[in-house]
C-alpha positions as CSV (number, residue, x, y, z in Angstrom):
1,M,81.3,-17.0,-22.2
2,K,78.6,-15.0,-24.0
3,R,75.3,-14.3,-22.1
4,S,72.3,-15.2,-24.1
5,R,69.9,-12.4,-24.8
6,P,66.3,-12.8,-23.6
7,L,63.7,-13.6,-26.2
8,C,61.6,-10.5,-25.3
9,T,62.3,-7.3,-23.7
10,F,59.9,-4.9,-21.9
11,P,60.3,-1.2,-21.4
12,T,61.0,-0.2,-17.8
13,A,58.3,2.5,-18.0
14,F,55.2,3.5,-19.9
15,T,55.1,6.7,-22.0
16,L,52.4,9.3,-21.2
17,V,50.6,8.4,-24.5
18,E,50.5,4.8,-23.6
19,M,49.1,5.5,-20.1
20,L,46.4,7.7,-21.6
21,L,45.5,5.1,-24.1
22,V,45.1,2.4,-21.4
23,V,43.0,4.8,-19.2
24,T,40.8,5.6,-22.2
25,I,40.3,1.9,-23.0
26,I,39.4,1.2,-19.3
27,A,36.9,4.1,-19.2
28,I,35.2,2.9,-22.4
29,L,34.9,-0.6,-21.1
30,A,33.5,0.7,-17.8
31,A,31.0,3.0,-19.6
32,V,29.8,0.0,-21.7
33,A,29.6,-2.4,-18.8
34,F,28.1,0.0,-16.2
35,P,24.5,0.0,-17.5
36,A,24.5,-3.7,-17.8
37,I,25.9,-4.1,-14.2
38,T,23.3,-1.5,-13.0
39,A,20.5,-3.4,-14.7
40,V,21.6,-6.7,-13.2
41,M,21.9,-5.1,-9.7
42,E,18.4,-3.6,-10.1
43,S,17.0,-7.0,-11.2
44,I,18.5,-8.5,-8.1
45,R,16.9,-5.8,-5.9
46,I,13.5,-6.2,-7.7
47,A,13.8,-10.0,-7.0
48,S,14.6,-9.2,-3.4
49,C,11.6,-7.0,-3.0
50,G,9.5,-9.7,-4.5
51,N,10.9,-12.3,-2.2
52,N,10.0,-10.1,0.8
53,L,6.4,-10.0,-0.5
54,K,6.5,-13.7,-0.9
55,N,7.3,-14.0,2.8
56,V,4.6,-11.5,3.6
57,G,2.3,-13.7,1.7
58,N,3.3,-16.7,3.8
59,G,2.4,-14.6,6.9
60,M,-1.0,-13.7,5.3
61,R,-1.8,-17.3,4.6
62,G,-0.6,-18.4,8.0
63,H,-3.0,-15.8,9.6
64,D,-5.8,-17.0,7.3
65,A,-5.2,-20.7,8.1
66,Q,-5.0,-20.1,11.9
67,L,-7.7,-17.5,12.4
68,A,-10.0,-18.2,9.3
69,S,-9.5,-14.7,7.9
70,L,-6.9,-12.3,6.5
71,P,-5.7,-9.5,8.8
72,C,-7.5,-6.2,9.0
73,T,-6.2,-2.7,8.6
74,G,-6.3,-1.7,12.2
75,W,-8.4,1.1,13.8
76,G,-6.5,4.2,12.7
77,I,-3.4,6.4,12.6
78,Y,-3.1,7.0,16.4
79,W,-3.3,3.3,17.4
80,T,-0.5,0.8,17.1
81,G,-0.5,-3.0,17.6
82,D,-1.5,-4.2,21.1
83,P,-1.2,-8.0,21.8
84,N,-3.7,-7.7,24.6
85,R,-6.5,-6.8,22.2
86,G,-6.4,-10.0,20.2
87,A,-7.0,-10.3,16.5
88,H,-9.4,-9.4,13.7
89,Q,-11.4,-6.1,14.0
90,S,-10.7,-5.8,17.7
91,Q,-6.9,-5.4,17.0
92,P,-6.0,-1.7,16.5
93,G,-2.6,-2.4,15.0
94,S,-1.8,-2.7,11.3
95,W,-2.1,-5.7,9.0
96,F,1.7,-6.0,9.2
97,Y,1.6,-6.2,13.0
98,Q,-1.1,-8.8,12.8
99,I,1.0,-11.2,10.7
100,L,4.1,-10.9,12.9
101,P,3.5,-14.3,14.7
102,Y,3.3,-16.0,11.3
103,I,6.7,-14.6,10.0
104,D,8.7,-15.8,13.0
105,Q,8.4,-12.4,14.8
106,K,6.2,-13.4,17.7
107,Q,8.6,-11.9,20.2
108,T,8.0,-8.5,18.5
109,W,4.2,-9.0,18.4
110,E,4.1,-9.7,22.2
111,M,6.3,-6.9,23.4
112,G,3.3,-5.2,25.2
113,L,1.8,-8.5,26.4
114,G,0.8,-8.5,30.1
115,Y,0.9,-4.7,30.6
116,E,-2.8,-4.0,30.0
117,D,-3.3,-3.0,33.6
118,D,-0.6,-0.3,33.5
119,A,-1.3,2.2,30.8
120,V,2.0,4.1,31.2
121,K,4.2,1.0,31.0
122,L,2.1,-0.3,28.1
123,K,2.6,2.9,26.1
124,N,6.4,2.8,26.8
125,R,6.6,-0.9,25.7
126,L,4.6,-0.2,22.5
127,A,6.8,2.8,21.7
128,K,9.8,0.5,21.9
129,M,8.1,-2.0,19.7
130,N,7.4,0.8,17.1
131,A,11.2,1.1,16.7
132,V,11.8,-2.6,16.0
133,F,12.5,-2.7,12.2
134,L,12.4,-5.9,10.1
135,E,14.3,-6.4,6.9
136,I,11.3,-8.1,5.3
137,A,9.4,-4.7,5.4
138,Y,11.9,-2.8,3.2
139,C,12.8,-2.8,-0.5
140,P,16.5,-2.4,-1.1
141,T,15.9,-0.3,-4.3
142,R,14.6,2.5,-2.1
143,R,16.4,2.3,1.2
144,D,18.2,0.2,3.8
145,A,16.4,-1.7,6.5
146,A,16.7,0.5,9.5
147,P,14.6,2.7,11.8
148,Y,13.8,6.1,10.4
149,P,12.7,9.5,11.9
150,N,9.2,9.6,13.2
151,Q,7.5,12.2,11.1
152,A,3.9,11.6,12.5
153,D,1.5,14.2,11.0
154,N,3.2,17.4,12.1
155,N,4.2,18.7,8.7
156,I,0.8,19.4,7.2
157,P,0.6,23.1,6.2
158,G,-1.6,25.0,8.5
159,N,-1.9,22.3,11.1
160,T,-0.5,22.6,14.6
161,P,2.5,20.3,15.2
162,T,1.5,17.2,17.1
163,S,3.3,14.9,19.4
164,L,5.1,11.9,18.1
165,S,3.0,9.7,20.5
166,G,-0.4,8.2,19.8
167,L,-3.4,7.2,21.8
168,N,-1.9,3.9,23.0
169,F,1.8,4.4,22.5
170,G,4.4,6.8,23.7
171,A,6.7,9.0,21.7
172,S,9.6,7.5,19.7
173,P,12.0,9.6,17.7
174,L,12.8,6.6,15.4
175,I,10.3,4.1,14.1
176,A,10.2,1.1,11.8
177,K,8.7,1.8,8.4
178,T,7.7,-0.2,5.3
179,D,7.9,0.0,1.6
180,Y,4.8,-2.2,1.2
181,A,1.1,-1.5,1.6
182,A,-2.1,-3.6,1.8
183,C,-4.9,-3.1,-0.7
184,T,-8.2,-2.0,0.8
185,G,-10.0,-1.7,-2.6
186,N,-10.3,0.5,-5.6
187,A,-12.0,3.6,-4.2
188,Q,-11.2,6.1,-1.4
189,P,-12.6,9.4,-0.2
190,A,-11.6,12.8,-1.5
191,Y,-8.7,14.5,0.0
192,D,-9.7,17.7,1.8
193,P,-6.8,19.8,3.0
194,G,-7.1,20.6,6.7
195,E,-9.2,17.5,7.4
196,I,-8.0,14.3,9.0
197,F,-7.9,12.2,5.9
198,F,-7.5,8.7,7.5
199,P,-9.3,7.4,10.5
200,R,-7.7,8.5,13.8
201,G,-9.3,5.8,15.9
202,P,-11.4,6.2,19.1
203,A,-10.3,8.3,22.0
204,E,-8.8,6.4,24.9
205,E,-12.0,6.9,27.0
206,S,-14.2,5.6,24.2
207,A,-12.0,2.6,23.7
208,E,-12.0,1.8,27.4
209,E,-15.8,2.1,27.5
210,Y,-16.9,0.5,24.3
211,C,-13.9,-1.7,23.2
212,P,-13.1,-4.4,25.7
213,P,-9.8,-6.2,24.8
214,G,-10.3,-9.1,22.5
215,R,-14.0,-8.3,21.8
216,W,-15.6,-6.7,18.8
217,T,-19.0,-5.1,19.5
218,E,-21.3,-2.8,17.5
219,E,-20.5,-0.1,20.1
220,C,-16.8,-0.4,19.4
221,K,-17.4,-0.5,15.7
222,L,-19.2,2.8,15.9
223,A,-16.6,4.3,18.2
224,V,-13.9,3.5,15.6
225,A,-15.9,4.6,12.6
226,M,-17.1,7.9,14.0
227,A,-13.8,9.1,15.3
228,P,-12.2,12.0,13.4
229,G,-11.4,11.0,9.9
230,G,-13.5,7.9,10.0
231,D,-16.6,9.7,8.8
232,L,-14.9,10.0,5.4
233,W,-14.7,6.3,5.1
234,A,-18.2,5.5,6.4
235,T,-21.6,6.6,5.1
236,S,-24.7,6.1,7.2
237,E,-28.3,5.3,6.3
238,V,-31.0,5.6,9.0
239,S,-33.9,3.2,8.8
240,G,-36.5,2.9,11.6
241,G,-34.2,4.9,14.0
242,Q,-31.3,2.5,13.4
243,A,-28.2,3.7,11.6
244,Y,-26.5,1.4,9.1
245,Y,-23.0,2.1,8.0
246,D,-21.3,1.3,4.7
247,Y,-17.5,1.4,4.5
248,I,-15.4,2.4,1.6
249,N,-13.2,-0.7,1.2
250,N,-13.9,-3.5,-1.2
251,G,-10.5,-5.0,-1.2
252,A,-8.9,-8.0,0.5
253,I,-7.6,-6.2,3.6
254,L,-10.5,-4.4,5.3
255,W,-11.2,-1.6,7.8
256,L,-13.9,-2.6,10.3
257,G,-14.5,-5.9,8.5
258,R,-12.7,-9.1,7.5
259,T,-12.6,-11.5,4.7
260,S,-10.7,-14.7,3.9
261,I,-8.8,-16.3,1.0
262,A,-11.6,-18.8,0.6
263,S,-14.3,-16.1,0.2
264,I,-12.1,-14.1,-2.2
265,S,-11.7,-17.3,-4.3
266,E,-15.4,-17.7,-4.5
267,L,-16.1,-14.0,-5.4
268,D,-13.3,-13.1,-7.7
269,G,-10.5,-15.6,-7.7
270,A,-7.6,-15.3,-5.3
271,S,-5.1,-15.1,-8.2
272,R,-6.9,-12.0,-9.5
273,T,-7.0,-10.0,-6.2
274,I,-4.2,-7.9,-4.7
275,L,-3.3,-8.4,-1.1
276,V,-0.2,-6.3,-0.8
277,G,2.0,-4.2,-3.2
278,E,4.9,-1.9,-3.2
279,K,3.9,1.7,-2.3
280,F,4.6,5.0,-4.0
281,I,6.5,7.7,-2.1
282,A,6.9,11.0,-3.8
283,D,10.5,12.2,-4.3
284,N,9.2,15.6,-3.2
285,E,9.5,15.2,0.6
286,A,7.1,18.0,1.5
287,A,4.4,16.4,-0.7
288,S,5.0,13.1,0.8
289,L,4.8,14.3,4.4
290,A,1.5,16.2,3.6
291,C,0.0,13.0,2.2
292,F,1.1,10.7,5.0
293,E,2.8,8.5,2.4
294,D,5.6,7.4,4.8
295,N,5.0,9.3,8.0
296,H,3.9,6.5,10.3
297,C,5.2,3.2,11.8
298,V,4.6,-0.1,10.0
299,Y,2.7,-1.3,13.1
300,Q,0.2,1.7,13.3
301,G,-3.4,1.2,12.2
302,F,-5.2,2.4,9.0
303,T,-3.0,5.0,7.4
304,S,-1.8,5.7,3.9
305,S,1.7,4.8,5.1
306,N,0.5,1.2,5.3
307,V,-2.6,0.8,3.0
308,R,-3.3,1.9,-0.6
309,Q,-6.0,1.6,-3.2
310,T,-6.1,0.9,-7.0
311,L,-7.1,3.2,-9.8
312,I,-10.2,5.2,-8.8
313,H,-9.6,8.1,-6.4
314,P,-12.4,10.6,-5.7
315,R,-10.9,14.0,-4.7
316,N,-11.4,17.7,-4.7
317,D,-9.9,18.7,-8.1
318,N,-11.9,19.3,-11.3
319,D,-8.7,19.5,-13.4
320,Y,-8.3,15.7,-13.4
321,A,-11.8,14.6,-12.8
322,T,-13.5,12.0,-15.0
323,V,-16.6,11.7,-12.7
324,T,-18.1,14.8,-11.1
325,N,-21.0,14.9,-8.6
326,G,-21.8,11.3,-9.4
327,Q,-22.2,11.9,-13.2
328,A,-19.8,9.7,-15.2
329,D,-18.2,11.2,-18.3
330,P,-18.6,9.0,-21.4
331,Y,-14.8,8.4,-21.7
332,P,-12.6,6.8,-20.6
333,Y,-14.1,5.5,-17.3
334,Q,-17.7,4.9,-18.4
335,G,-19.6,2.9,-15.8
336,V,-17.2,3.2,-12.9
337,K,-18.8,3.1,-9.5
338,A,-19.0,6.5,-7.8
339,V,-18.6,6.8,-4.1
340,T,-21.1,8.8,-2.0
341,L,-19.3,11.5,0.0
342,P,-20.5,14.1,2.4
343,D,-22.2,17.1,0.7
344,T,-19.3,19.3,1.7
345,L,-16.9,17.4,-0.6
346,L,-16.7,17.3,-4.3
347,N,-17.3,13.8,-5.7
348,A,-14.6,13.6,-8.3
349,M,-12.7,10.6,-9.6
350,V,-9.3,10.5,-11.2
351,P,-7.0,7.6,-12.2
352,A,-4.4,6.6,-9.7
353,P,-2.2,4.0,-11.5
354,P,1.0,2.7,-10.0
355,K,3.8,5.2,-10.2
356,D,7.6,5.4,-9.7
357,D,8.8,7.7,-7.0
358,V,10.4,10.3,-9.3
359,N,7.3,10.6,-11.5
360,D,6.6,14.3,-11.6
361,E,3.0,13.8,-12.7
362,A,2.3,11.5,-9.7
363,T,3.8,14.1,-7.4
364,E,1.9,17.1,-8.8
365,N,-1.3,15.9,-10.4
366,L,-2.2,13.1,-8.2
367,R,-1.7,14.9,-4.9
368,C,-2.6,12.5,-2.0
369,A,-4.0,9.9,-4.4
370,N,-1.6,7.5,-2.5
371,P,-1.2,5.0,-5.3
372,F,0.9,1.9,-5.3
373,G,4.4,2.2,-6.9
374,A,8.0,1.9,-6.2
375,A,11.5,3.3,-6.6
376,H,11.9,1.0,-9.6
377,T,11.7,2.7,-13.0
378,V,9.5,0.2,-14.9
379,G,7.0,-1.4,-12.6
380,C,6.4,-2.7,-9.1
381,N,5.7,-6.0,-7.3
382,F,2.3,-7.2,-6.1
383,L,1.3,-10.1,-3.9
384,L,-1.9,-11.8,-5.0
385,G,-4.4,-13.8,-2.9
386,D,-3.0,-17.2,-4.2
387,G,0.4,-16.3,-2.7
388,S,2.0,-15.5,-6.0
389,V,4.1,-12.4,-6.6
390,H,4.1,-10.6,-9.9
391,F,5.9,-7.6,-11.3
392,I,3.4,-5.3,-13.1
393,P,4.5,-2.5,-15.4
394,Y,3.4,1.1,-14.6
395,L,1.9,1.3,-18.1
396,V,-0.8,-1.3,-17.3
397,D,-4.3,-1.0,-18.6
398,L,-6.1,1.1,-16.0
399,R,-9.4,-0.8,-16.0
400,A,-7.6,-4.1,-15.7
401,Y,-5.4,-2.8,-13.0
402,Q,-8.4,-1.3,-11.1
403,S,-10.1,-4.7,-11.1
404,L,-7.2,-6.3,-9.3
405,G,-7.9,-4.1,-6.3
406,S,-11.4,-5.4,-5.7
407,R,-12.1,-8.7,-4.0
408,N,-15.6,-8.8,-5.7
409,G,-14.7,-7.4,-9.1
410,T,-16.7,-10.2,-10.9
411,K,-20.0,-8.7,-9.6
412,E,-19.3,-5.0,-9.3
413,W,-16.3,-3.9,-11.2
414,R,-14.8,-6.2,-13.7
415,T,-17.6,-7.9,-15.6
416,T,-18.8,-6.0,-18.6
417,I,-22.0,-6.9,-20.5
418,K,-21.4,-7.1,-24.2
419,V,-24.1,-6.9,-26.9
420,E,-23.0,-7.4,-30.5
421,K,-24.7,-7.6,-33.8
422,G,-24.8,-10.8,-35.8
423,D,-24.3,-11.3,-39.5
424,D,-27.9,-10.5,-40.1
425,G,-27.6,-7.1,-38.4
426,N,-29.7,-8.1,-35.4
427,E,-28.4,-7.9,-31.9
428,E,-27.4,-11.2,-30.4
429,E,-28.0,-12.3,-26.8
430,P,-26.0,-10.4,-24.2
431,Y,-23.0,-12.1,-22.8
432,L,-20.4,-11.4,-20.1
433,E,-17.0,-10.4,-21.3
434,Q,-14.3,-12.7,-20.0
435,K,-12.0,-11.3,-17.3
436,M,-8.4,-10.8,-18.1
437,N,-5.9,-13.1,-16.5
438,L,-2.8,-11.7,-15.0
439,Q,-0.6,-12.4,-18.0
440,E,-3.1,-10.6,-20.2
441,I,-3.1,-7.6,-17.8
442,K,0.7,-7.5,-18.0
443,D,0.6,-7.7,-21.8
444,T,-1.5,-4.6,-22.0
445,A,1.6,-2.7,-21.0
446,G,3.3,-3.8,-24.2
């Protein structure tokens, strides 16, 4: 009986040419698909970053609903969150520390609770708290959620290395960090190498004498404001022997002051005011360390690791100045508001738009401008006062972007008086130029 032959036969092995052909086809398909896969993955990471900000916004609104105000920035670099000191301006810890109870992290917030009578134990407890990291504080495009080395401020050229401890917390080699920063406004003091750029906070003795836990007094306010670094953020005017201090922060999250979503809505519109955004960290580690961009713990007070500003940055560098010694150049920032600085500093303003981490210009030309930004290549996420989160391109119109940083832009920054000529050649009545809505601001990027 004859055996039937199979309909098809297959070779028992591939030839070398056939193998190379298959590998080539796979490589071509992978090369075509890889950018698309990368773009999809980055879109997912951007969405994840935005979702983190959305949850931060829930914490902000919870704080506002419970305490009738948004959180404050905290006292300064060398103070971390202390539950024994209450809320608002009397709380030395960061805005992020202050929203912990409203993002289901009350157990972290209260780690130092009840230790106020034992300074050593309190400092140890707060050091342990500083190492507690939260996934909500990190953007997956830049890094994993984890504790990172405590870099403090010991890498500034010419400065003596300092301890990793602070005034109310002990040393911790690893600390929790964040990829998000609160917006304190659209102006900040000039960077002066060798000076303490951000407020340090009052010495322990001053805090003990003038800042009773849970109470905010004028004496405590002055102790915080006049500590090293604070003088750059506060200018004084003496009248009748009484000193009055003005503070350089006109945003939603304030140093030595507080505001609320309701007041922002009345002044400027909550949907047009930034609360928190992704922060720029230079790829150049030395530059980043020198500018405190990521040195400190997420729970520490007023520091550029946790707060940022939009657009206008006065600093000591004529090469990029558009305003010098209070005199505005006619273009392109005509009419911007200058900031009064001590006579020893040059009053110069430069643009500080949002930047991506690998942007060389941001690293070199905007030294210590500490702008918002991200590890994304196109733009970054911002949380606005109404709780919405928006992805704004880096190529946004600078004046429009600047206005988002101010809680009172309607009166001081964003409203422009327009006078146009009618058909008869005569000037018509002045009118106020309408403010851009967020979609129009986005559209300026093309």
